[in-house]
N, C-alpha and C positions, 0 to 999 in steps of 0.2 A: 366761146373762146377756148382755144387750144393752148394747153400749157405743155411745154416740152422741157424735160429736165436734161440738160446737157451735162454729161460728166466729162470733165476734162481729163486729159491724158495723165496728169499728175494724180488725180483722185483714183483713176482706174489702176495705176501702178500700186497705190497704197492698198486698194482693195485686194489685188492679187497677192501682195506681200502678206496681208492679213490672213488670206485663205491658206497660203503656203505655211505660215507659222502655225495656224490652227491644225492643219493636216500633220505637220511635224510633231506637234504636241500630242495629238491623238496616237500617232505611231509610237512615240516614246512611251505613252501611257500603256499601250498594248504590250510592248516589250517588257516593261517593268512588271506588268500583271503576269505575263508568261513566266518570267524569272521567279516571281514570288510563288507561283503555283509549283514550279519545278523544285524549288528549295523545300517547300512544304512536303511534297511527295517524297523527296530524298530523305528528309528527317523521319517521316512516318515509316518509310521502307526500312531504314536502318534500325529503328526501334523494333519493328516487327522481326527483322532478321536476328537481332540480339535476343529477343524473347525465344525465337525458334532454336537458336544456337544453344542458349542456356538450357532449354528443355531437352534438346538432343544430348547435351553433355551430361545432364543429370540421368537421363535414360541409359546412356552408355556406362556411366559410373556404377549404376545398379546392376548392370548385366554381369552375369557370372560365366566364367569359362572353365572348362575342364582341362587341366594340364595333362601332359603325357604321363605324369606320375599318378594320375587319377584324382588329384586334388581339385576341388571346385573353389575357385577364387574370384573375387570381384576384379573387374578390369583394372581399376586403379592399383590394387595390390600387386597384380601380375605385372603391370607396367613398372612399378617400383622395383620388383625383383629383376626384371629384364634390364632396367637401367643400371642396377648394381652389378649385374653380370657383365654388362658392356663396359663399365668402368674398370673392372678387373682385367678384362681382355685388352682394353686400351693400355693399361699399365704394363701388361705382359708384352704387348707388341712394341711399346717404346723401349722395353728392356732388351729386346732382341735387336741390337743395333749392329750395323754392318762393320763399323770400325773395331768393335769388341770381337766380333766373329773372326775378322782377319788376324788380329793379334793372337787369339786363342788357337786358330788354325796353324799359325806359325810355330807355336810351342808344341802342338800335338803332331806335327809332321816330322817323321824321321828324316835323317839326312839323305836316304836313298829314294825319297819320294819327291816328285816335282809336280806341283799343281799347275794346270793350264787354264782352268776356268772355275770360278766360284760365283754362284748366283743365288739370290733369295727370291722365292715366289711368295708374295704376300697373301695371295688368295688361299693357298693351303698352308701357309707359314712353313714352307719347305726350303731347306738349304741343299743345293745341288753342287757337287764338287766333281771335277774331272781332272785327271792327271796321269802320270806314269810313275812306275816304281822300277828301280834298277834291278831288283830281285824279288822273287816270290816271298821271301822272308820279311820284306818291308811292308807288304800288304796287311797282314794281321796286326803288325805293330801300329800302323796308321789307323786301322779300324778300332783297335783298343784305345788309342789316344783320343779318338773322336767320341767314343762311348763314355769317356771320363768327363766330357764337357757337360756342365749341369743343365744347359738349356736344350740339349739335343736328346731326342728320344727316337726310337725306331730307326737306328742307324742301320742301313742295309748297303751291302757292297755288291756291285754287279761288275765282275771282272771277266774279261775274255780269256778263257783258259788257253786258247791257241796262241794268243799274244799275251804272254805272262806279265807284261808290264803295263797294260791298259787298266785304268781305274775309273769307275763311275760310282759315286757314293751319294746317297740321299739320306737326309735326316730331317725329322720334323721337330719344331720347337714346341 
């Protein structure tokens, strides 16, 4: 006797749906596994890098540097000194404000001198002034007035002797 199992269309659809669900479940399981492995590797990698960074920082902190003055200092001490010097420089730079410079230039400029350009170069902390004087006598008066300004050093005048009225003055703060 021959026995045939005939699967109806409805049962076949149920079997196909069950196989698709099983495949989807396995795919999701693989994705979750990959994510778990990735997170684990990231955590381990970060911990390793933190250990290496701490070790490198400790090694750097114990490194000594010879300064131009001949002192041998640990890097951290040298860093503190440099930061303190930078703070002083920052204070000095903010003290050298353009509005104050213009007011002081107004009081230091004799009546016979006309300024045509004033600029500040922050790189060299240099003040450049250009202008004209009505007579040669006004030039040294103007230069003397600039030398009285507390924030200007190295005031130098470059005037064209052929054109007695041309002024170009540079000073550093």
